[in-house]
ChimeraX commands (.cxc) that place a marker at each C-alpha (Angstrom):
marker #1 position 101.33,52.40,104.23 radius 0.5
marker #1 position 97.88,53.16,105.59 radius 0.5
marker #1 position 97.06,49.47,105.75 radius 0.5
marker #1 position 100.36,48.77,107.54 radius 0.5
marker #1 position 99.70,51.57,110.04 radius 0.5
marker #1 position 96.30,50.10,110.88 radius 0.5
marker #1 position 97.77,46.71,111.81 radius 0.5
marker #1 position 97.65,45.71,115.46 radius 0.5
marker #1 position 100.01,42.75,114.94 radius 0.5
marker #1 position 101.70,40.78,112.17 radius 0.5
marker #1 position 103.80,43.65,110.89 radius 0.5
marker #1 position 106.74,41.49,109.80 radius 0.5
marker #1 position 104.49,39.02,108.00 radius 0.5
marker #1 position 102.84,41.91,106.18 radius 0.5
marker #1 position 106.21,43.26,105.00 radius 0.5
marker #1 position 107.45,39.85,103.85 radius 0.5
marker #1 position 104.26,39.30,101.86 radius 0.5
marker #1 position 104.44,42.79,100.37 radius 0.5
marker #1 position 107.99,42.06,99.22 radius 0.5
marker #1 position 106.99,38.68,97.77 radius 0.5
marker #1 position 108.96,36.85,100.42 radius 0.5
marker #1 position 108.22,33.30,101.55 radius 0.5
marker #1 position 110.24,32.84,104.74 radius 0.5
marker #1 position 108.83,32.71,108.23 radius 0.5
marker #1 position 110.04,35.59,110.39 radius 0.5
marker #1 position 112.19,34.56,113.36 radius 0.5
marker #1 position 112.19,37.97,115.06 radius 0.5
marker #1 position 109.82,38.56,117.99 radius 0.5
marker #1 position 106.59,40.38,117.09 radius 0.5
marker #1 position 106.79,44.15,117.03 radius 0.5
marker #1 position 104.89,46.08,119.70 radius 0.5
marker #1 position 101.67,47.80,118.60 radius 0.5
marker #1 position 102.16,51.15,116.92 radius 0.5
marker #1 position 101.22,54.07,119.19 radius 0.5
marker #1 position 97.81,55.57,118.48 radius 0.5
marker #1 position 98.74,58.94,120.03 radius 0.5
marker #1 position 101.78,61.02,119.10 radius 0.5
marker #1 position 103.96,62.05,122.01 radius 0.5
marker #1 position 103.64,65.87,122.32 radius 0.5
marker #1 position 107.29,66.11,123.35 radius 0.5
marker #1 position 108.31,64.48,120.06 radius 0.5
marker #1 position 106.06,66.87,118.14 radius 0.5
marker #1 position 107.57,69.87,119.95 radius 0.5
marker #1 position 111.11,68.63,119.24 radius 0.5
marker #1 position 110.25,68.10,115.55 radius 0.5
marker #1 position 108.83,71.61,115.22 radius 0.5
marker #1 position 111.87,73.06,116.96 radius 0.5
marker #1 position 114.11,71.26,114.47 radius 0.5
marker #1 position 112.08,72.45,111.46 radius 0.5
marker #1 position 112.07,76.03,112.74 radius 0.5
marker #1 position 115.78,76.35,113.44 radius 0.5
marker #1 position 116.89,77.13,109.88 radius 0.5
marker #1 position 116.52,80.10,107.57 radius 0.5
marker #1 position 117.08,80.61,103.87 radius 0.5
marker #1 position 119.21,83.15,102.00 radius 0.5
marker #1 position 117.70,85.74,99.67 radius 0.5
marker #1 position 120.40,86.33,97.11 radius 0.5
marker #1 position 120.53,89.88,95.70 radius 0.5
marker #1 position 119.93,90.33,92.00 radius 0.5
marker #1 position 122.95,91.92,90.32 radius 0.5
marker #1 position 121.55,92.84,86.88 radius 0.5
marker #1 position 118.37,94.32,85.46 radius 0.5
marker #1 position 116.56,92.15,82.89 radius 0.5
marker #1 position 117.60,92.35,79.23 radius 0.5
marker #1 position 116.34,95.62,77.80 radius 0.5
marker #1 position 116.11,97.21,81.25 radius 0.5
marker #1 position 113.04,98.72,82.90 radius 0.5
marker #1 position 111.31,101.49,80.98 radius 0.5
marker #1 position 109.59,103.30,83.84 radius 0.5
marker #1 position 112.64,103.31,86.13 radius 0.5
marker #1 position 114.95,104.00,83.17 radius 0.5
marker #1 position 117.55,101.43,84.26 radius 0.5
marker #1 position 119.50,98.70,82.50 radius 0.5
marker #1 position 122.67,96.68,82.93 radius 0.5
marker #1 position 124.10,96.28,86.43 radius 0.5
marker #1 position 121.95,97.12,89.44 radius 0.5
marker #1 position 123.77,99.91,91.26 radius 0.5
marker #1 position 123.65,99.57,94.14 radius 0.5
marker #1 position 122.12,96.10,94.66 radius 0.5
marker #1 position 120.44,95.06,97.89 radius 0.5
marker #1 position 122.40,93.15,100.51 radius 0.5
marker #1 position 122.12,89.43,101.10 radius 0.5
marker #1 position 118.76,88.86,102.80 radius 0.5
marker #1 position 117.07,86.14,104.79 radius 0.5
marker #1 position 113.75,84.28,104.71 radius 0.5
marker #1 position 112.45,82.69,107.89 radius 0.5
marker #1 position 111.39,79.51,106.07 radius 0.5
marker #1 position 109.88,78.01,102.97 radius 0.5
marker #1 position 106.26,78.57,101.96 radius 0.5
marker #1 position 104.09,75.59,102.89 radius 0.5
marker #1 position 106.69,73.78,105.00 radius 0.5
marker #1 position 105.79,72.16,108.31 radius 0.5
marker #1 position 107.89,74.63,110.30 radius 0.5
marker #1 position 107.02,78.31,110.08 radius 0.5
marker #1 position 105.24,77.91,106.74 radius 0.5
marker #1 position 102.04,76.77,108.44 radius 0.5
marker #1 position 101.83,79.93,110.56 radius 0.5
marker #1 position 102.65,82.16,107.59 radius 0.5
marker #1 position 99.93,80.61,105.47 radius 0.5
marker #1 position 97.37,80.78,108.27 radius 0.5
marker #1 position 98.19,84.41,108.98 radius 0.5
marker #1 position 97.93,85.46,105.36 radius 0.5
marker #1 position 94.82,83.58,104.28 radius 0.5
marker #1 position 92.86,82.83,107.46 radius 0.5
marker #1 position 93.69,85.14,110.36 radius 0.5
marker #1 position 94.55,88.32,108.45 radius 0.5
marker #1 position 97.37,88.85,110.96 radius 0.5
marker #1 position 100.72,87.17,111.45 radius 0.5
marker #1 position 101.20,85.42,114.77 radius 0.5
marker #1 position 103.46,86.96,117.42 radius 0.5
marker #1 position 105.51,83.75,117.26 radius 0.5
marker #1 position 106.70,84.90,113.82 radius 0.5
marker #1 position 107.80,88.23,115.31 radius 0.5
marker #1 position 109.81,86.42,117.98 radius 0.5
marker #1 position 111.29,84.06,115.38 radius 0.5
marker #1 position 112.42,86.97,113.20 radius 0.5
marker #1 position 114.03,88.68,116.17 radius 0.5
marker #1 position 116.02,85.51,116.86 radius 0.5
marker #1 position 116.90,85.21,113.16 radius 0.5
marker #1 position 118.20,88.79,113.01 radius 0.5
marker #1 position 120.21,88.38,116.21 radius 0.5
marker #1 position 121.85,85.26,114.78 radius 0.5
marker #1 position 122.26,86.80,111.32 radius 0.5
marker #1 position 123.90,90.01,112.58 radius 0.5
marker #1 position 123.63,92.02,109.33 radius 0.5
marker #1 position 126.40,94.60,109.03 radius 0.5
marker #1 position 126.10,97.51,109.14 radius 0.5
marker #1 position 123.39,97.02,111.73 radius 0.5
marker #1 position 119.99,98.29,110.48 radius 0.5
marker #1 position 118.80,101.47,112.18 radius 0.5
marker #1 position 115.24,101.49,110.85 radius 0.5
marker #1 position 112.68,99.21,109.26 radius 0.5
marker #1 position 110.18,99.47,106.41 radius 0.5
marker #1 position 107.84,97.11,104.56 radius 0.5
marker #1 position 106.64,96.21,101.09 radius 0.5
marker #1 position 103.11,97.65,100.71 radius 0.5
marker #1 position 100.11,95.76,99.35 radius 0.5
marker #1 position 96.76,96.89,97.97 radius 0.5
marker #1 position 95.22,93.43,98.39 radius 0.5
marker #1 position 96.28,93.14,102.07 radius 0.5
marker #1 position 96.90,96.76,103.09 radius 0.5
marker #1 position 97.65,96.17,106.80 radius 0.5
marker #1 position 99.00,92.61,106.85 radius 0.5
marker #1 position 102.73,93.17,106.31 radius 0.5
marker #1 position 102.84,96.69,107.75 radius 0.5
marker #1 position 101.26,95.51,111.01 radius 0.5
marker #1 position 103.79,92.70,111.27 radius 0.5
marker #1 position 106.64,95.07,110.42 radius 0.5
marker #1 position 105.56,97.56,113.09 radius 0.5
marker #1 position 105.50,94.83,115.74 radius 0.5
marker #1 position 108.89,93.55,114.60 radius 0.5
marker #1 position 110.33,97.07,114.68 radius 0.5
marker #1 position 109.04,97.55,118.23 radius 0.5
marker #1 position 110.56,94.22,119.30 radius 0.5
marker #1 position 113.92,95.26,117.80 radius 0.5
marker #1 position 113.76,98.77,119.24 radius 0.5
marker #1 position 113.85,100.32,115.77 radius 0.5
marker #1 position 111.61,102.98,114.18 radius 0.5
marker #1 position 109.16,101.78,111.55 radius 0.5
marker #1 position 108.99,104.13,108.56 radius 0.5
marker #1 position 106.30,103.50,105.87 radius 0.5
marker #1 position 108.61,104.72,103.12 radius 0.5
marker #1 position 107.05,102.76,100.24 radius 0.5
marker #1 position 103.59,102.89,98.67 radius 0.5
marker #1 position 101.94,100.77,96.01 radius 0.5
marker #1 position 100.84,103.00,93.16 radius 0.5
marker #1 position 98.67,100.47,91.33 radius 0.5
marker #1 position 97.56,96.86,91.50 radius 0.5
marker #1 position 99.54,94.37,89.45 radius 0.5
marker #1 position 99.14,90.59,88.93 radius 0.5
marker #1 position 100.88,88.34,91.43 radius 0.5
marker #1 position 104.49,87.61,90.50 radius 0.5
marker #1 position 103.83,83.87,90.45 radius 0.5
marker #1 position 101.49,84.38,87.48 radius 0.5
marker #1 position 104.30,85.78,85.31 radius 0.5
marker #1 position 105.95,83.42,82.84 radius 0.5
marker #1 position 109.58,84.49,83.31 radius 0.5
marker #1 position 111.95,86.79,85.18 radius 0.5
marker #1 position 111.78,89.63,82.66 radius 0.5
marker #1 position 108.00,89.74,82.90 radius 0.5
marker #1 position 108.23,89.65,86.69 radius 0.5
marker #1 position 110.63,92.60,86.73 radius 0.5
marker #1 position 108.45,94.67,84.41 radius 0.5
marker #1 position 105.42,93.73,86.46 radius 0.5
marker #1 position 106.96,95.61,89.41 radius 0.5
marker #1 position 108.37,98.53,87.40 radius 0.5
marker #1 position 106.35,101.64,88.24 radius 0.5
marker #1 position 104.16,99.85,90.78 radius 0.5
marker #1 position 106.13,101.13,93.81 radius 0.5
marker #1 position 107.04,104.64,94.87 radius 0.5
marker #1 position 108.75,106.43,97.75 radius 0.5
marker #1 position 106.69,108.61,100.07 radius 0.5
marker #1 position 108.11,111.10,102.54 radius 0.5
marker #1 position 111.69,111.44,103.69 radius 0.5
marker #1 position 113.87,108.33,103.67 radius 0.5
marker #1 position 116.24,107.90,106.65 radius 0.5
marker #1 position 119.87,107.57,105.66 radius 0.5
marker #1 position 120.77,104.55,107.78 radius 0.5
marker #1 position 120.84,100.82,106.93 radius 0.5
marker #1 position 117.34,99.38,106.68 radius 0.5
marker #1 position 115.47,96.08,107.04 radius 0.5
marker #1 position 113.02,95.70,104.15 radius 0.5
marker #1 position 110.22,93.34,105.24 radius 0.5
marker #1 position 107.82,91.32,103.10 radius 0.5
marker #1 position 105.69,88.26,103.78 radius 0.5
marker #1 position 106.75,86.17,100.79 radius 0.5
marker #1 position 109.56,86.35,98.26 radius 0.5
marker #1 position 108.97,84.77,94.86 radius 0.5
marker #1 position 110.88,86.36,91.99 radius 0.5
marker #1 position 112.94,88.76,94.18 radius 0.5
marker #1 position 112.07,91.58,91.79 radius 0.5
marker #1 position 109.71,93.33,94.21 radius 0.5
marker #1 position 112.45,93.44,96.84 radius 0.5
marker #1 position 115.03,94.41,94.22 radius 0.5
marker #1 position 113.05,97.37,92.87 radius 0.5
marker #1 position 112.04,98.50,96.37 radius 0.5
marker #1 position 115.65,98.35,97.58 radius 0.5
marker #1 position 116.84,100.31,94.53 radius 0.5
marker #1 position 114.20,103.00,95.12 radius 0.5
marker #1 position 115.23,103.33,98.76 radius 0.5
marker #1 position 118.91,103.66,97.83 radius 0.5
marker #1 position 118.10,106.25,95.16 radius 0.5
marker #1 position 116.41,108.33,97.86 radius 0.5
marker #1 position 119.38,108.17,100.20 radius 0.5
marker #1 position 118.92,105.14,102.41 radius 0.5
marker #1 position 121.83,103.07,103.60 radius 0.5
marker #1 position 122.30,99.38,102.71 radius 0.5
marker #1 position 119.02,97.48,102.34 radius 0.5
marker #1 position 118.65,94.04,103.95 radius 0.5
marker #1 position 115.58,92.08,102.71 radius 0.5
marker #1 position 113.72,89.97,105.24 radius 0.5
marker #1 position 110.80,87.70,104.28 radius 0.5
marker #1 position 108.67,85.29,106.26 radius 0.5
marker #1 position 108.67,82.67,103.52 radius 0.5
marker #1 position 110.46,81.89,100.29 radius 0.5
marker #1 position 108.42,80.19,97.57 radius 0.5
marker #1 position 109.50,77.72,94.93 radius 0.5
marker #1 position 109.66,80.54,92.39 radius 0.5
marker #1 position 112.67,82.06,94.10 radius 0.5
marker #1 position 115.19,79.34,93.36 radius 0.5
marker link #1:1,2 radius 0.2
marker link #1:2,3 radius 0.2
marker link #1:3,4 radius 0.2
marker link #1:4,5 radius 0.2
marker link #1:5,6 radius 0.2
marker link #1:6,7 radius 0.2
marker link #1:7,8 radius 0.2
marker link #1:8,9 radius 0.2
marker link #1:9,10 radius 0.2
marker link #1:10,11 radius 0.2
marker link #1:11,12 radius 0.2
marker link #1:12,13 radius 0.2
marker link #1:13,14 radius 0.2
marker link #1:14,15 radius 0.2
marker link #1:15,16 radius 0.2
marker link #1:16,17 radius 0.2
marker link #1:17,18 radius 0.2
marker link #1:18,19 radius 0.2
marker link #1:19,20 radius 0.2
marker link #1:20,21 radius 0.2
marker link #1:21,22 radius 0.2
marker link #1:22,23 radius 0.2
marker link #1:23,24 radius 0.2
marker link #1:24,25 radius 0.2
marker link #1:25,26 radius 0.2
marker link #1:26,27 radius 0.2
marker link #1:27,28 radius 0.2
marker link #1:28,29 radius 0.2
marker link #1:29,30 radius 0.2
marker link #1:30,31 radius 0.2
marker link #1:31,32 radius 0.2
marker link #1:32,33 radius 0.2
marker link #1:33,34 radius 0.2
marker link #1:34,35 radius 0.2
marker link #1:35,36 radius 0.2
marker link #1:36,37 radius 0.2
marker link #1:37,38 radius 0.2
marker link #1:38,39 radius 0.2
marker link #1:39,40 radius 0.2
marker link #1:40,41 radius 0.2
marker link #1:41,42 radius 0.2
marker link #1:42,43 radius 0.2
marker link #1:43,44 radius 0.2
marker link #1:44,45 radius 0.2
marker link #1:45,46 radius 0.2
marker link #1:46,47 radius 0.2
marker link #1:47,48 radius 0.2
marker link #1:48,49 radius 0.2
marker link #1:49,50 radius 0.2
marker link #1:50,51 radius 0.2
marker link #1:51,52 radius 0.2
marker link #1:52,53 radius 0.2
marker link #1:53,54 radius 0.2
marker link #1:54,55 radius 0.2
marker link #1:55,56 radius 0.2
marker link #1:56,57 radius 0.2
marker link #1:57,58 radius 0.2
marker link #1:58,59 radius 0.2
marker link #1:59,60 radius 0.2
marker link #1:60,61 radius 0.2
marker link #1:61,62 radius 0.2
marker link #1:62,63 radius 0.2
marker link #1:63,64 radius 0.2
marker link #1:64,65 radius 0.2
marker link #1:65,66 radius 0.2
marker link #1:66,67 radius 0.2
marker link #1:67,68 radius 0.2
marker link #1:68,69 radius 0.2
marker link #1:69,70 radius 0.2
marker link #1:70,71 radius 0.2
marker link #1:71,72 radius 0.2
marker link #1:72,73 radius 0.2
marker link #1:73,74 radius 0.2
marker link #1:74,75 radius 0.2
marker link #1:75,76 radius 0.2
marker link #1:76,77 radius 0.2
marker link #1:77,78 radius 0.2
marker link #1:78,79 radius 0.2
marker link #1:79,80 radius 0.2
marker link #1:80,81 radius 0.2
marker link #1:81,82 radius 0.2
marker link #1:82,83 radius 0.2
marker link #1:83,84 radius 0.2
marker link #1:84,85 radius 0.2
marker link #1:85,86 radius 0.2
marker link #1:86,87 radius 0.2
marker link #1:87,88 radius 0.2
marker link #1:88,89 radius 0.2
marker link #1:89,90 radius 0.2
marker link #1:90,91 radius 0.2
marker link #1:91,92 radius 0.2
marker link #1:92,93 radius 0.2
marker link #1:93,94 radius 0.2
marker link #1:94,95 radius 0.2
marker link #1:95,96 radius 0.2
marker link #1:96,97 radius 0.2
marker link #1:97,98 radius 0.2
marker link #1:98,99 radius 0.2
marker link #1:99,100 radius 0.2
marker link #1:100,101 radius 0.2
marker link #1:101,102 radius 0.2
marker link #1:102,103 radius 0.2
marker link #1:103,104 radius 0.2
marker link #1:104,105 radius 0.2
marker link #1:105,106 radius 0.2
marker link #1:106,107 radius 0.2
marker link #1:107,108 radius 0.2
marker link #1:108,109 radius 0.2
marker link #1:109,110 radius 0.2
marker link #1:110,111 radius 0.2
marker link #1:111,112 radius 0.2
marker link #1:112,113 radius 0.2
marker link #1:113,114 radius 0.2
marker link #1:114,115 radius 0.2
marker link #1:115,116 radius 0.2
marker link #1:116,117 radius 0.2
marker link #1:117,118 radius 0.2
marker link #1:118,119 radius 0.2
marker link #1:119,120 radius 0.2
marker link #1:120,121 radius 0.2
marker link #1:121,122 radius 0.2
marker link #1:122,123 radius 0.2
marker link #1:123,124 radius 0.2
marker link #1:124,125 radius 0.2
marker link #1:125,126 radius 0.2
marker link #1:126,127 radius 0.2
marker link #1:127,128 radius 0.2
marker link #1:128,129 radius 0.2
marker link #1:129,130 radius 0.2
marker link #1:130,131 radius 0.2
marker link #1:131,132 radius 0.2
marker link #1:132,133 radius 0.2
marker link #1:133,134 radius 0.2
marker link #1:134,135 radius 0.2
marker link #1:135,136 radius 0.2
marker link #1:136,137 radius 0.2
marker link #1:137,138 radius 0.2
marker link #1:138,139 radius 0.2
marker link #1:139,140 radius 0.2
marker link #1:140,141 radius 0.2
marker link #1:141,142 radius 0.2
marker link #1:142,143 radius 0.2
marker link #1:143,144 radius 0.2
marker link #1:144,145 radius 0.2
marker link #1:145,146 radius 0.2
marker link #1:146,147 radius 0.2
marker link #1:147,148 radius 0.2
marker link #1:148,149 radius 0.2
marker link #1:149,150 radius 0.2
marker link #1:150,151 radius 0.2
marker link #1:151,152 radius 0.2
marker link #1:152,153 radius 0.2
marker link #1:153,154 radius 0.2
marker link #1:154,155 radius 0.2
marker link #1:155,156 radius 0.2
marker link #1:156,157 radius 0.2
marker link #1:157,158 radius 0.2
marker link #1:158,159 radius 0.2
marker link #1:159,160 radius 0.2
marker link #1:160,161 radius 0.2
marker link #1:161,162 radius 0.2
marker link #1:162,163 radius 0.2
marker link #1:163,164 radius 0.2
marker link #1:164,165 radius 0.2
marker link #1:165,166 radius 0.2
marker link #1:166,167 radius 0.2
marker link #1:167,168 radius 0.2
marker link #1:168,169 radius 0.2
marker link #1:169,170 radius 0.2
marker link #1:170,171 radius 0.2
marker link #1:171,172 radius 0.2
marker link #1:172,173 radius 0.2
marker link #1:173,174 radius 0.2
marker link #1:174,175 radius 0.2
marker link #1:175,176 radius 0.2
marker link #1:176,177 radius 0.2
marker link #1:177,178 radius 0.2
marker link #1:178,179 radius 0.2
marker link #1:179,180 radius 0.2
marker link #1:180,181 radius 0.2
marker link #1:181,182 radius 0.2
marker link #1:182,183 radius 0.2
marker link #1:183,184 radius 0.2
marker link #1:184,185 radius 0.2
marker link #1:185,186 radius 0.2
marker link #1:186,187 radius 0.2
marker link #1:187,188 radius 0.2
marker link #1:188,189 radius 0.2
marker link #1:189,190 radius 0.2
marker link #1:190,191 radius 0.2
marker link #1:191,192 radius 0.2
marker link #1:192,193 radius 0.2
marker link #1:193,194 radius 0.2
marker link #1:194,195 radius 0.2
marker link #1:195,196 radius 0.2
marker link #1:196,197 radius 0.2
marker link #1:197,198 radius 0.2
marker link #1:198,199 radius 0.2
marker link #1:199,200 radius 0.2
marker link #1:200,201 radius 0.2
marker link #1:201,202 radius 0.2
marker link #1:202,203 radius 0.2
marker link #1:203,204 radius 0.2
marker link #1:204,205 radius 0.2
marker link #1:205,206 radius 0.2
marker link #1:206,207 radius 0.2
marker link #1:207,208 radius 0.2
marker link #1:208,209 radius 0.2
marker link #1:209,210 radius 0.2
marker link #1:210,211 radius 0.2
marker link #1:211,212 radius 0.2
marker link #1:212,213 radius 0.2
marker link #1:213,214 radius 0.2
marker link #1:214,215 radius 0.2
marker link #1:215,216 radius 0.2
marker link #1:216,217 radius 0.2
marker link #1:217,218 radius 0.2
marker link #1:218,219 radius 0.2
marker link #1:219,220 radius 0.2
marker link #1:220,221 radius 0.2
marker link #1:221,222 radius 0.2
marker link #1:222,223 radius 0.2
marker link #1:223,224 radius 0.2
marker link #1:224,225 radius 0.2
marker link #1:225,226 radius 0.2
marker link #1:226,227 radius 0.2
marker link #1:227,228 radius 0.2
marker link #1:228,229 radius 0.2
marker link #1:229,230 radius 0.2
marker link #1:230,231 radius 0.2
marker link #1:231,232 radius 0.2
marker link #1:232,233 radius 0.2
marker link #1:233,234 radius 0.2
marker link #1:234,235 radius 0.2
marker link #1:235,236 radius 0.2
marker link #1:236,237 radius 0.2
marker link #1:237,238 radius 0.2
marker link #1:238,239 radius 0.2
marker link #1:239,240 radius 0.2
view
């Protein structure tokens, strides 16, 4: 493909030879391939890639054997609501900005705030969230909370830092299966302060196993919150 792209002429002859053909092309020669990409086409492509979002399905059951620290097993009662992810990790739409914000800039771009506002307005979760909180992190203590505060301000909702991380745990993607991922979160999150009783948007940057969101949502409901709607910037391959 690279050799073909570098051709200035003779494209049809190249293809015939590559396909072991032996006929002489009768079509007129193709015009030279453009050396510069039209910025309008690039903008339209990005707009297309950024127009979709992905569901975050709620987990309905705790892993076999339950969670020792939380003392739960069987059905999750109550589960979180159906959530949304803005895009997929590493994709050419929003994934590029998410990755850059997390690993290069240390701050998520305001474009992601605007995109999440549009997503929520199209999504229309019911009952409508009345406050917003975020998944905490010891490795990146201000990254998600800063984004969540800006999103809350854009939505006209109060941001309440209702969750804290009690200890560092390995990344969920390093766990070998769902049960290990669930137990990796068990006891690593806790509620701090008073939890508002209304429906809440629970914000995280990435969703992998869904267990972090599941445990956080369960903790919020146990402390009196309303329905919990997860919202993530990116969904990884581990959350299929």
